[in-house]
FIKOLFI-911074 format. One record per residue: residue in one letter; z, y, x of N, C-alpha, C, O in turn; residue number from 1. Coordinates in pm, 1 decimal, decimal comma. Example, Ala and Ser with C-alpha at 12.3 -4.5 7.8 and 13.67 -1.06 7.14 Angstrom:
BEGIN
R; resn; n.zz; n.yy; n.xx; ca.zz; ca.yy; ca.xx; c.zz; c.yy; c.xx; o.zz; o.yy; o.xx; resi
R; a; 780,0; -569,0; 1319,0; 780,0; -450,0; 1230,0; 780,0; -330,0; 1320,0; 846,5; -331,9; 1423,6; 1;
R; s; 708,0; -225,0; 1285,0; 714,0; -106,0; 1367,0; 787,0; 3,0; 1290,0; 803,9; 113,8; 1340,9; 2;
This chain:
BEGIN
R; resn; n.zz; n.yy; n.xx; ca.zz; ca.yy; ca.xx; c.zz; c.yy; c.xx; o.zz; o.yy; o.xx; resi
R; m; 0,8; -115,0; 92,8; 13,2; -4,7; 5,8; 15,2; 102,7; 90,9; 80,4; 94,6; 195,0; 1;
R; k; -72,9; 245,7; 51,2; -81,3; 341,5; 130,8; 37,3; 466,3; 80,8; 60,7; 489,6; -37,8; 2;
R; y; 81,4; 513,9; 156,9; 188,7; 620,7; 123,2; 173,8; 731,6; 204,9; 150,9; 723,6; 325,6; 3;
R; a; 187,9; 850,1; 133,6; 209,8; 945,6; 210,0; 333,5; 971,2; 267,8; 421,9; 1012,1; 192,5; 4;
R; i; 361,2; 953,9; 400,1; 524,2; 963,9; 426,1; 568,1; 1109,0; 419,1; 675,2; 1137,2; 365,4; 5;
R; g; 487,6; 1204,1; 472,5; 521,1; 1352,1; 446,2; 568,7; 1385,5; 312,7; 683,4; 1423,3; 289,1; 6;
R; l; 474,6; 1369,8; 224,2; 503,1; 1399,3; 56,7; 647,6; 1307,8; 40,8; 746,6; 1367,2; -1,9; 7;
R; w; 656,2; 1186,0; 70,2; 771,3; 1109,8; 12,2; 894,2; 1166,7; 71,3; 994,9; 1169,8; 0,6; 8;
R; q; 898,9; 1217,1; 205,5; 1024,1; 1284,4; 289,7; 1047,2; 1434,6; 218,1; 1157,9; 1479,7; 188,7; 9;
R; l; 921,8; 1500,6; 196,9; 948,2; 1615,9; 115,8; 1027,4; 1624,3; -13,6; 1105,8; 1713,8; -45,2; 10;
R; w; 987,4; 1495,3; -96,5; 1059,9; 1463,4; -234,1; 1214,0; 1438,4; -166,9; 1309,5; 1501,8; -211,8; 11;
R; g; 1230,1; 1346,0; -61,3; 1358,6; 1312,6; -41,8; 1418,8; 1420,0; -20,6; 1533,6; 1413,4; -64,3; 12;
R; f; 1389,4; 1538,9; 37,2; 1465,1; 1647,3; 115,8; 1485,1; 1719,0; -42,5; 1598,0; 1760,4; -68,7; 13;
R; a; 1404,6; 1729,7; -119,9; 1414,5; 1791,0; -256,6; 1535,1; 1706,8; -340,9; 1629,7; 1771,8; -385,4; 14;
R; v; 1530,6; 1601,4; -355,7; 1617,0; 1542,1; -410,8; 1746,9; 1541,0; -382,1; 1836,5; 1548,7; -466,2; 15;
R; t; 1766,1; 1528,4; -224,7; 1895,3; 1535,7; -155,7; 1957,7; 1660,6; -183,8; 2076,6; 1660,7; -215,6; 16;
R; s; 1869,7; 1805,7; -173,6; 1919,1; 1904,4; -176,0; 1949,9; 1963,7; -324,1; 2028,6; 2058,2; -329,4; 17;
R; l; 1903,2; 1923,3; -423,2; 1930,9; 1923,2; -544,6; 2045,8; 1819,2; -581,9; 2140,3; 1858,5; -650,2; 18;
R; g; 2040,5; 1715,1; -547,4; 2145,6; 1622,1; -592,4; 2276,8; 1664,1; -528,6; 2383,0; 1681,3; -588,4; 19;
R; g; 2252,9; 1679,1; -390,8; 2391,7; 1728,1; -305,1; 2455,5; 1853,6; -397,6; 2575,1; 1858,4; -426,6; 20;
R; t; 2362,4; 1948,5; -436,8; 2441,0; 2068,6; -497,1; 2488,4; 2039,5; -633,1; 2581,5; 2100,1; -686,2; 21;
R; i; 2421,4; 1944,9; -687,3; 2489,2; 1898,3; -810,5; 2625,7; 1827,2; -821,2; 2715,2; 1841,1; -904,6; 22;
R; l; 2617,2; 1754,6; -723,5; 2743,7; 1657,6; -675,3; 2858,2; 1760,4; -638,7; 2977,0; 1729,0; -645,5; 23;
R; h; 2819,3; 1871,4; -603,7; 2933,6; 1971,5; -520,9; 2991,2; 2007,1; -665,5; 3111,6; 2030,9; -656,3; 24;
R; f; 2953,2; 2015,9; -769,5; 3021,8; 2057,6; -879,1; 3020,7; 1982,0; -1002,9; 3032,1; 2026,1; -1117,3; 25;
R; l; 3005,5; 1862,2; -964,5; 2997,8; 1760,0; -1096,0; 3151,9; 1708,7; -1130,4; 3186,1; 1687,8; -1246,8; 26;
R; y; 3231,1; 1692,8; -1030,9; 3380,8; 1650,3; -1049,9; 3441,4; 1733,7; -1146,3; 3501,1; 1695,2; -1246,9; 27;
R; d; 3419,7; 1868,7; -1104,1; 3506,2; 1968,5; -1170,6; 3431,0; 1975,6; -1330,9; 3499,4; 2004,1; -1429,2; 28;
R; w; 3300,5; 1949,4; -1340,3; 3198,6; 1949,7; -1454,4; 3251,9; 1845,5; -1553,8; 3262,9; 1854,2; -1676,1; 29;
R; s; 3276,7; 1763,4; -1485,8; 3324,2; 1616,5; -1569,4; 3477,8; 1611,9; -1608,7; 3524,9; 1510,3; -1659,7; 30;
R; g; 3550,3; 1718,3; -1584,9; 3666,6; 1728,9; -1641,3; 3772,3; 1647,0; -1540,0; 3879,5; 1602,2; -1580,6; 31;
R; e; 3721,3; 1633,2; -1390,4; 3784,7; 1566,6; -1294,7; 3772,2; 1402,9; -1299,6; 3855,0; 1334,5; -1239,5; 32;
R; s; 3676,8; 1350,1; -1365,5; 3661,7; 1222,2; -1413,0; 3662,7; 1126,3; -1272,6; 3589,6; 1143,8; -1175,0; 33;
R; v; 3752,3; 1033,9; -1287,0; 3776,4; 931,1; -1194,5; 3652,2; 837,2; -1154,6; 3622,4; 774,6; -1052,8; 34;
R; l; 3600,9; 853,4; -1264,5; 3446,7; 755,1; -1242,7; 3363,8; 831,4; -1154,0; 3307,9; 778,5; -1057,9; 35;
R; i; 3354,0; 942,2; -1179,0; 3263,3; 1027,7; -1100,5; 3306,9; 1055,8; -987,3; 3217,6; 1056,8; -902,7; 36;
R; s; 3418,5; 1081,9; -945,4; 3503,7; 1108,7; -802,6; 3426,6; 1040,9; -667,0; 3397,7; 1108,2; -568,1; 37;
R; p; 3405,4; 930,3; -677,1; 3369,1; 846,6; -577,8; 3214,8; 900,2; -524,0; 3183,0; 883,2; -406,3; 38;
R; f; 3143,5; 951,3; -599,3; 3013,8; 1010,3; -583,7; 3005,2; 1160,4; -560,6; 2907,3; 1200,9; -497,9; 39;
R; s; 3096,8; 1248,9; -604,1; 3112,5; 1396,6; -609,0; 3196,9; 1425,8; -510,0; 3262,0; 1338,4; -452,7; 40;
R; g; 3205,0; 1580,4; -474,2; 3304,6; 1633,0; -386,5; 3418,3; 1653,0; -483,8; 3394,6; 1695,2; -597,0; 41;
R; v; 3523,7; 1628,5; -449,6; 3675,6; 1608,4; -528,6; 3774,0; 1738,2; -452,3; 3884,8; 1779,9; -486,3; 42;
R; n; 3689,0; 1778,7; -343,1; 3782,1; 1908,7; -255,3; 3660,1; 1955,0; -164,2; 3548,1; 1904,1; -161,0; 43;
R; e; 3708,5; 2065,3; -89,7; 3617,5; 2127,3; -17,7; 3639,9; 2059,8; 141,7; 3600,7; 2128,0; 236,3; 44;
R; s; 3694,8; 1943,5; 165,1; 3700,9; 1906,5; 274,3; 3554,7; 1886,0; 365,2; 3450,8; 1917,3; 307,0; 45;
R; t; 3547,0; 1843,6; 480,8; 3438,5; 1810,8; 551,6; 3375,2; 1694,3; 502,3; 3254,2; 1679,2; 485,5; 46;
R; w; 3478,8; 1601,3; 477,4; 3422,2; 1464,8; 443,5; 3367,0; 1467,4; 288,1; 3286,1; 1382,1; 251,6; 47;
R; e; 3409,4; 1557,6; 208,9; 3380,8; 1530,8; 91,7; 3188,9; 1613,3; 81,0; 3103,4; 1583,5; -2,5; 48;
R; h; 3176,7; 1709,2; 187,3; 3087,7; 1739,3; 197,9; 2971,7; 1641,2; 256,4; 2858,1; 1637,5; 209,3; 49;
R; m; 3009,3; 1575,2; 347,8; 2921,4; 1433,8; 403,9; 2870,7; 1348,1; 298,4; 2758,4; 1298,3; 305,8; 50;
R; k; 2968,1; 1324,3; 176,6; 2952,2; 1244,9; 81,3; 2843,6; 1321,9; -9,7; 2766,2; 1255,3; -78,4; 51;
R; l; 2839,2; 1448,4; -9,7; 2719,4; 1507,6; -92,5; 2581,7; 1499,8; -29,2; 2479,2; 1513,8; -96,0; 52;
R; l; 2582,1; 1477,5; 99,1; 2469,8; 1452,4; 142,2; 2435,8; 1291,4; 159,7; 2315,9; 1263,6; 162,7; 53;
R; f; 2509,0; 1207,9; 168,9; 2485,2; 1079,4; 160,5; 2434,2; 1041,7; 40,8; 2318,9; 999,1; 48,2; 54;
R; w; 2490,2; 1043,9; -83,4; 2480,5; 978,9; -181,5; 2334,5; 1012,2; -262,8; 2278,4; 926,6; -331,2; 55;
R; p; 2292,6; 1122,7; -248,1; 2140,9; 1150,4; -276,4; 2049,1; 1089,7; -169,8; 1937,6; 1050,5; -204,3; 56;
R; m; 2083,3; 1081,0; -60,0; 1994,5; 1035,4; 64,4; 1957,7; 871,2; 48,4; 1852,4; 811,8; 71,4; 57;
R; f; 2100,5; 818,1; -5,1; 2124,2; 675,7; -10,2; 2043,5; 635,2; -138,0; 1971,7; 536,5; -122,3; 58;
R; i; 2042,5; 690,8; -256,0; 2014,3; 643,8; -358,6; 1849,2; 681,6; -359,2; 1774,3; 602,3; -416,2; 59;
R; f; 1791,3; 805,8; -294,0; 1655,4; 809,1; -289,1; 1579,0; 704,6; -203,1; 1469,5; 657,6; -234,0; 60;
R; a; 1646,0; 675,7; -97,6; 1617,0; 580,1; -3,2; 1617,0; 418,5; -83,1; 1536,2; 335,0; -42,4; 61;
R; i; 1692,3; 391,1; -173,0; 1666,5; 252,5; -253,2; 1554,9; 263,8; -324,8; 1479,2; 167,0; -332,2; 62;
R; v; 1523,2; 394,1; -395,5; 1399,1; 418,8; -453,0; 1265,7; 428,9; -378,2; 1153,1; 397,7; -417,1; 63;
R; q; 1301,4; 474,5; -274,4; 1153,6; 475,4; -168,1; 1155,5; 338,9; -113,0; 1050,3; 301,7; -61,0; 64;
R; s; 1253,3; 258,3; -114,2; 1235,5; 124,3; -43,4; 1127,6; 18,4; -91,2; 1068,5; -66,1; -24,1; 65;
R; y; 1117,3; 53,2; -254,0; 1002,0; -15,1; -319,8; 899,2; 12,1; -264,4; 829,9; -79,4; -219,8; 66;
R; f; 865,7; 126,9; -253,4; 730,9; 162,2; -204,5; 722,3; 154,6; -50,3; 608,4; 146,5; -4,3; 67;
R; f; 822,2; 156,1; 32,9; 765,6; 130,9; 148,8; 825,4; -14,3; 184,0; 886,8; -28,5; 289,7; 68;
R; r; 810,7; -103,5; 110,8; 869,7; -250,4; 135,1; 803,4; -307,0; 243,2; 868,3; -389,5; 307,6; 69;
R; d; 658,7; -276,2; 288,5; 595,2; -340,9; 391,5; 605,6; -270,0; 514,0; 515,5; -282,7; 596,9; 70;
R; r; 713,7; -189,5; 539,0; 757,1; -123,5; 652,6; 903,1; -208,9; 713,9; 1014,6; -201,2; 662,2; 71;
R; e; 878,0; -264,7; 798,8; 957,9; -371,7; 857,0; 1073,0; -271,4; 884,4; 1185,8; -295,1; 841,1; 72;
R; d; 1039,2; -133,3; 972,6; 1155,9; -56,1; 1007,1; 1223,0; 37,5; 911,9; 1310,2; 114,1; 953,2; 73;
R; f; 1190,3; 35,3; 798,8; 1231,0; 137,7; 682,9; 1390,7; 135,8; 691,6; 1434,7; 235,2; 749,5; 74;
R; w; 1471,2; 60,3; 654,5; 1602,2; 45,7; 686,6; 1664,3; 100,3; 786,3; 1742,9; 193,8; 770,5; 75;
R; c; 1633,9; 44,0; 910,0; 1647,2; 120,9; 1043,5; 1635,5; 239,7; 1051,9; 1725,3; 300,8; 1109,9; 76;
R; v; 1522,9; 312,1; 998,0; 1520,7; 459,9; 1026,9; 1596,7; 528,3; 927,1; 1641,9; 640,4; 950,2; 77;
R; k; 1617,7; 458,7; 797,1; 1709,3; 516,1; 697,4; 1852,0; 558,5; 734,6; 1923,5; 653,4; 702,3; 78;
R; l; 1869,1; 428,7; 832,5; 2019,4; 411,9; 848,3; 2046,0; 536,0; 948,5; 2142,5; 610,9; 933,2; 79;
R; r; 1924,4; 555,0; 1082,3; 1953,2; 639,9; 1166,9; 1942,6; 796,2; 1094,9; 1991,7; 893,8; 1151,6; 80;
R; g; 1886,6; 804,3; 990,2; 1867,6; 928,1; 918,8; 2005,1; 969,9; 881,1; 2048,5; 1081,7; 908,6; 81;
R; n; 2076,4; 875,3; 815,0; 2206,9; 916,8; 743,3; 2320,8; 938,2; 846,4; 2418,4; 1012,7; 837,0; 82;
R; l; 2287,2; 860,0; 940,8; 2383,7; 901,9; 1027,2; 2389,2; 1017,3; 1125,7; 2490,1; 1066,9; 1175,8; 83;
R; l; 2252,2; 1053,6; 1145,6; 2202,0; 1192,4; 1177,0; 2276,4; 1298,0; 1107,3; 2339,9; 1385,9; 1165,6; 84;
R; g; 2265,8; 1285,3; 977,8; 2303,6; 1387,3; 855,5; 2444,6; 1383,6; 844,1; 2503,7; 1489,9; 825,6; 85;
R; l; 2525,4; 1246,7; 854,6; 2672,8; 1268,4; 864,0; 2729,0; 1314,7; 981,8; 2846,0; 1352,9; 980,3; 86;
R; a; 2660,1; 1317,3; 1089,3; 2728,3; 1363,4; 1212,4; 2688,5; 1518,0; 1225,4; 2766,7; 1587,1; 1290,7; 87;
R; l; 2601,3; 1565,7; 1182,9; 2563,0; 1687,5; 1202,3; 2636,8; 1815,8; 1101,0; 2645,5; 1935,9; 1126,7; 88;
R; i; 2684,2; 1740,1; 978,8; 2769,8; 1832,6; 904,1; 2908,5; 1867,1; 970,5; 2952,6; 1982,0; 968,0; 89;
R; p; 2982,5; 1750,7; 1036,6; 3120,3; 1803,4; 1091,1; 3096,3; 1853,7; 1228,8; 3171,9; 1936,4; 1279,9; 90;
R; v; 2974,0; 1796,6; 1300,4; 2980,6; 1856,5; 1443,8; 2916,4; 2026,6; 1434,5; 2930,2; 2108,3; 1525,6; 91;
R; l; 2855,8; 2049,9; 1322,2; 2798,8; 2174,3; 1322,2; 2931,0; 2269,5; 1250,2; 2947,3; 2380,4; 1301,1; 92;
R; f; 2995,2; 2242,7; 1171,3; 3096,6; 2294,5; 1089,9; 3203,2; 2339,7; 1186,1; 3249,7; 2453,6; 1191,2; 93;
R; y; 3242,6; 2219,1; 1275,2; 3340,6; 2233,9; 1345,7; 3317,0; 2334,9; 1486,0; 3401,9; 2396,0; 1550,9; 94;
R; t; 3185,0; 2327,9; 1503,0; 3130,3; 2428,5; 1609,7; 3149,7; 2558,8; 1595,5; 3205,9; 2636,2; 1673,1; 95;
R; y; 3081,6; 2587,4; 1453,0; 3071,2; 2723,2; 1415,7; 3220,9; 2797,2; 1398,3; 3245,4; 2910,5; 1439,8; 96;
R; n; 3314,5; 2711,4; 1329,7; 3437,8; 2746,8; 1298,8; 3510,2; 2765,6; 1452,5; 3592,3; 2851,0; 1486,2; 97;
R; g; 3468,4; 2688,3; 1509,5; 3572,6; 2692,5; 1617,9; 3557,1; 2848,3; 1744,0; 3630,9; 2900,1; 1827,9; 98;
R; v; 3390,5; 2877,5; 1680,6; 3369,3; 2988,5; 1785,0; 3398,8; 3106,6; 1681,0; 3455,8; 3208,0; 1721,1; 99;
R; i; 3362,5; 3094,2; 1556,2; 3381,3; 3226,5; 1488,5; 3530,0; 3234,9; 1432,0; 3586,9; 3343,9; 1426,4; 100;
R; g; 3588,0; 3124,3; 1392,9; 3755,3; 3118,1; 1361,4; 3723,5; 3131,6; 1197,4; 3831,5; 3161,5; 1146,4; 101;
R; s; 3637,8; 3123,9; 1110,5; 3658,7; 3134,8; 989,8; 3519,8; 3058,9; 920,8; 3421,4; 3036,1; 991,2; 102;
R; s; 3523,3; 3027,6; 794,8; 3431,2; 2935,9; 766,0; 3357,8; 3027,4; 628,4; 3407,2; 3015,1; 516,4; 103;
R; p; 3262,3; 3098,6; 647,1; 3199,2; 3150,0; 537,6; 3124,5; 3067,7; 461,5; 3048,9; 2989,9; 519,6; 104;
R; d; 3130,5; 3068,3; 315,9; 3054,9; 2981,8; 229,5; 2911,6; 2971,4; 274,2; 2861,5; 2860,5; 292,7; 105;
R; w; 2842,4; 3085,0; 292,5; 2694,0; 3082,2; 328,4; 2688,6; 2995,6; 431,9; 2595,3; 2916,4; 419,0; 106;
R; i; 2759,3; 2979,0; 539,0; 2715,8; 2931,6; 647,5; 2741,9; 2750,3; 621,7; 2685,5; 2656,1; 677,3; 107;
R; n; 2826,9; 2750,8; 537,8; 2875,5; 2597,8; 485,4; 2724,8; 2549,3; 430,2; 2656,2; 2455,7; 471,4; 108;
R; i; 2698,7; 2639,4; 329,4; 2583,1; 2587,2; 264,4; 2450,4; 2566,7; 322,9; 2366,9; 2482,0; 291,1; 109;
R; a; 2441,5; 2687,0; 443,3; 2319,8; 2665,2; 544,4; 2347,6; 2517,7; 605,0; 2252,2; 2440,3; 611,2; 110;
R; i; 2453,2; 2483,5; 642,1; 2453,4; 2332,9; 705,1; 2411,5; 2228,0; 641,4; 2341,5; 2140,8; 692,9; 111;
R; f; 2455,5; 2228,3; 511,2; 2408,2; 2127,8; 410,8; 2268,0; 2089,5; 406,9; 2217,6; 1977,3; 412,4; 112;
R; f; 2199,7; 2236,7; 393,3; 2047,9; 2201,9; 383,8; 1988,7; 2189,1; 538,2; 1891,5; 2118,1; 563,9; 113;
R; l; 2047,2; 2252,9; 619,5; 2000,6; 2224,8; 753,9; 2010,4; 2090,0; 786,6; 1923,8; 2043,7; 860,9; 114;
R; s; 2109,5; 2010,0; 740,6; 2168,4; 1867,7; 800,4; 2061,6; 1784,7; 706,1; 2020,8; 1681,0; 758,4; 115;
R; a; 2014,5; 1812,4; 585,7; 1908,0; 1753,8; 533,5; 1773,1; 1754,7; 572,9; 1695,5; 1659,5; 564,5; 116;
R; a; 1743,2; 1895,8; 627,4; 1606,4; 1907,5; 683,0; 1586,1; 1818,0; 788,5; 1488,7; 1744,7; 805,7; 117;
R; a; 1702,6; 1832,2; 869,1; 1684,1; 1743,1; 1011,1; 1673,3; 1609,7; 974,4; 1578,3; 1547,9; 1022,5; 118;
R; v; 1747,7; 1552,5; 901,5; 1711,2; 1402,9; 856,0; 1580,5; 1372,8; 818,1; 1514,4; 1286,4; 875,6; 119;
R; y; 1534,2; 1447,7; 712,2; 1405,6; 1399,4; 666,2; 1287,0; 1448,6; 790,0; 1175,2; 1397,3; 789,6; 120;
R; l; 1316,2; 1525,9; 866,6; 1222,4; 1556,3; 972,2; 1211,3; 1447,2; 1066,3; 1107,5; 1389,5; 1098,6; 121;
R; v; 1337,6; 1423,0; 1110,1; 1355,3; 1317,7; 1205,1; 1299,1; 1176,8; 1140,3; 1223,3; 1104,9; 1205,5; 122;
R; e; 1333,3; 1149,9; 1034,2; 1248,8; 1021,3; 951,6; 1136,8; 1028,1; 965,1; 1077,8; 931,8; 1014,0; 123;
R; t; 1071,9; 1135,6; 929,6; 934,5; 1140,8; 930,2; 861,0; 1128,3; 1043,0; 758,7; 1060,1; 1048,9; 124;
R; r; 897,2; 1177,0; 1114,3; 840,0; 1136,3; 1265,9; 858,3; 1005,6; 1301,0; 764,5; 946,9; 1355,0; 125;
R; q; 970,8; 943,7; 1278,6; 1007,3; 801,0; 1326,3; 870,9; 712,1; 1246,0; 788,0; 637,6; 1298,3; 126;
R; f; 886,7; 755,2; 1093,9; 768,6; 676,1; 1047,5; 635,0; 694,0; 1095,0; 554,7; 601,1; 1086,0; 127;
R; n; 598,9; 818,5; 1151,3; 473,6; 836,1; 1190,1; 437,7; 787,9; 1300,5; 326,6; 745,8; 1332,7; 128;
R; r; 555,0; 795,2; 1373,9; 545,8; 741,9; 1540,8; 549,9; 567,0; 1533,1; 495,9; 492,6; 1615,1; 129;
R; g; 616,0; 531,1; 1431,9; 665,1; 375,3; 1442,9; 775,7; 399,6; 1542,5; 765,0; 427,8; 1661,9; 130;
R; a; 905,5; 380,0; 1455,2; 1028,3; 389,1; 1551,6; 1083,7; 273,2; 1613,1; 1203,5; 253,5; 1633,4; 131;
R; g; 986,3; 196,0; 1642,3; 1002,1; 73,9; 1710,6; 1042,2; -27,5; 1642,1; 1072,1; 0,0; 1525,9; 132;
R; r; 1056,0; -159,9; 1680,3; 1073,3; -282,1; 1624,9; 1227,2; -267,7; 1573,5; 1318,8; -233,8; 1648,4; 133;
R; c; 1240,7; -293,9; 1454,1; 1365,6; -278,6; 1376,2; 1392,7; -441,5; 1373,1; 1318,6; -516,4; 1309,4; 134;
R; r; 1498,4; -485,2; 1443,0; 1575,6; -615,8; 1477,2; 1620,1; -662,3; 1353,5; 1578,8; -768,9; 1307,9; 135;
R; w; 1713,3; -581,0; 1286,1; 1781,8; -629,5; 1190,7; 1771,0; -515,9; 1071,3; 1855,0; -426,5; 1060,2; 136;
R; p; 1645,9; -531,5; 974,3; 1680,2; -456,4; 878,9; 1774,2; -482,0; 765,6; 1820,6; -391,8; 695,8; 137;
R; k; 1798,9; -602,9; 751,3; 1902,1; -645,1; 670,7; 2042,7; -573,7; 689,9; 2101,1; -506,2; 605,1; 138;
R; a; 2082,5; -601,0; 811,9; 2187,6; -530,1; 879,8; 2174,2; -389,2; 844,8; 2253,9; -354,5; 757,6; 139;
R; a; 2098,0; -300,2; 886,9; 2090,8; -160,9; 867,7; 2151,7; -104,8; 712,7; 2226,7; -13,2; 679,0; 140;
R; f; 2068,2; -224,1; 632,7; 2099,7; -169,4; 458,1; 2239,4; -219,8; 448,9; 2312,8; -152,0; 377,1; 141;
R; v; 2296,8; -333,4; 511,2; 2435,7; -375,8; 491,7; 2507,7; -229,0; 539,3; 2571,5; -160,0; 459,8; 142;
R; l; 2490,4; -198,5; 658,9; 2560,5; -88,9; 710,8; 2582,4; 26,4; 624,0; 2691,6; 80,4; 606,3; 143;
R; l; 2452,5; 66,5; 562,1; 2443,2; 180,1; 431,5; 2543,8; 161,5; 352,2; 2626,3; 247,6; 321,8; 144;
R; c; 2541,1; 23,6; 307,0; 2649,9; -17,2; 190,1; 2774,5; -10,9; 254,9; 2864,7; 40,4; 188,7; 145;
R; i; 2796,9; -43,2; 347,2; 2945,5; -18,9; 405,3; 2994,2; 124,7; 406,7; 3112,5; 151,9; 385,9; 146;
R; i; 2893,9; 223,7; 433,4; 2925,6; 367,9; 428,7; 2963,1; 400,5; 306,5; 3061,7; 472,2; 289,8; 147;
R; a; 2888,1; 351,6; 200,3; 2890,6; 400,4; 58,4; 3030,1; 353,6; 21,7; 3095,0; 432,2; -47,4; 148;
R; v; 3084,4; 244,9; 54,2; 3215,1; 178,5; 19,7; 3304,2; 265,5; 63,8; 3393,0; 316,8; -4,4; 149;
R; l; 3278,9; 287,4; 199,1; 3399,2; 398,2; 246,4; 3405,0; 534,9; 172,1; 3507,7; 590,5; 133,1; 150;
R; f; 3273,6; 580,7; 158,7; 3316,2; 716,2; 80,1; 3375,1; 687,3; -57,9; 3423,9; 779,2; -123,6; 151;
R; a; 3372,2; 580,5; -96,6; 3443,5; 561,0; -266,6; 3563,4; 533,1; -242,5; 3642,4; 601,4; -307,7; 152;
R; v; 3626,5; 429,1; -146,3; 3755,8; 406,2; -105,1; 3827,3; 520,6; -51,0; 3939,4; 552,4; -90,6; 153;
R; f; 3754,8; 590,3; 50,8; 3842,5; 711,4; 103,2; 3843,6; 818,4; 20,5; 3899,6; 916,8; 68,8; 154;
R; t; 3790,5; 833,7; -111,9; 3838,0; 893,2; -201,9; 3935,7; 912,3; -280,2; 3965,3; 1018,9; -334,3; 155;
R; f; 4017,4; 758,0; -294,6; 4143,9; 722,9; -362,7; 4241,5; 716,2; -242,7; 4348,2; 773,3; -265,0; 156;
R; f; 4230,4; 664,2; -131,2; 4318,0; 642,9; -19,4; 4256,3; 726,0; 102,1; 4171,7; 699,8; 187,6; 157;
R; t; 4312,2; 805,4; 81,5; 4271,7; 911,0; 212,4; 4329,1; 932,1; 301,7; 4442,0; 978,6; 285,4; 158;
R; p; 4279,5; 908,3; 438,2; 4358,5; 918,3; 568,0; 4376,9; 1049,0; 564,7; 4294,7; 1127,9; 518,2; 159;
R; e; 4532,7; 1092,8; 634,9; 4550,0; 1218,4; 625,4; 4551,2; 1279,5; 774,7; 4650,2; 1312,5; 840,0; 160;
R; i; 4403,1; 1286,6; 814,6; 4333,1; 1351,9; 919,8; 4267,4; 1461,1; 886,7; 4232,5; 1483,2; 770,8; 161;
R; g; 4244,6; 1538,0; 982,2; 4159,6; 1671,5; 964,1; 4036,1; 1691,2; 896,6; 4010,3; 1793,8; 833,8; 162;
R; i; 3942,6; 1572,7; 911,4; 3823,8; 1572,8; 858,5; 3828,2; 1549,1; 689,8; 3730,5; 1577,8; 620,7; 163;
R; f; 3939,2; 1499,4; 638,8; 3960,0; 1487,2; 491,5; 4042,7; 1585,6; 436,9; 4062,2; 1592,2; 315,5; 164;
R; r; 4095,5; 1667,0; 522,0; 4171,5; 1810,2; 461,6; 4109,8; 1888,9; 399,5; 4005,0; 1925,1; 453,0; 165;
R; d; 4137,5; 1937,8; 290,0; 4091,3; 2082,5; 195,9; 4152,9; 2155,0; 257,1; 4275,2; 2150,6; 269,7; 166;
R; p; 4059,6; 2254,7; 318,2; 4099,3; 2367,6; 390,5; 4151,9; 2480,1; 306,9; 4207,8; 2579,6; 353,2; 167;
R; i; 4125,8; 2452,5; 158,4; 4171,2; 2590,0; 98,0; 4300,6; 2536,7; 50,2; 4396,0; 2611,9; 70,1; 168;
R; t; 4329,9; 2405,3; -18,1; 4468,8; 2359,5; -46,5; 4537,5; 2304,9; 30,5; 4657,8; 2315,0; 6,3; 169;
R; g; 4506,9; 2242,7; 126,5; 4588,2; 2157,5; 226,1; 4611,4; 2031,5; 201,3; 4689,0; 1964,3; 269,4; 170;
R; t; 4532,3; 1977,4; 79,4; 4574,0; 1867,1; 30,3; 4438,7; 1749,3; 99,2; 4350,5; 1781,4; 178,9; 171;
R; y; 4460,2; 1620,1; 41,0; 4376,5; 1515,9; 93,5; 4340,4; 1437,2; -32,7; 4429,6; 1391,0; -103,9; 172;
R; g; 4180,1; 1417,6; -67,9; 4140,2; 1319,9; -140,8; 4185,7; 1405,7; -296,0; 4208,2; 1524,7; -318,2; 173;
R; i; 4186,0; 1306,3; -368,6; 4214,8; 1342,2; -536,1; 4369,7; 1411,5; -523,5; 4427,8; 1451,7; -624,4; 174;
C-alpha cells in the first residue's frame, strides 16, 4: 500500500496538538471524573503535561499502524518518537525554568507544541530514510503499552518526586 508519510505525520501533529490541548482541560470539564483522569491532565505537573503528549501520539499511532502494517520499522520509529517527546518536555521545561527562574504559561504551551513538532519531524525523517532494521517491533509496541500503564498508575499512585509535583498547589496526582 502506498502512503504519503509526510501527510500522515502532519495529521499526527494536528491530532496530537488538538488532542493534547483538549486533554489539558478534560479532567476539569468532566467534573474531575476518575475515568478521565488516567488520560488527561489532573494537575499542572510536568508529568501530567507529558501525559498530554503521550496519549494522542499513542492513539494516533495505533490508527496509523493499520495503514503502515507493511513497515517492519513502524513501532520502533513510534517508540523512538514517543521517547523523544517525553524527554523533550521535562528537559526544555527544567532548562528554561532554571535559567529564567519562572514558568510563564506561553513558554509551557510552546514547549508542548515544539515537542510534538520535533517528534513528527524526526519520525518523518526516520520513515523516509528507513530507520534501519527493527529487530523487535512487538517489543517496541509492548514498551509503549507499559508507558501507557505507567501514566495511568501514576495518576492514582503518584511518587512524591519533583516531576510529579504540581507547581501551583504543591500536591501530587489527584
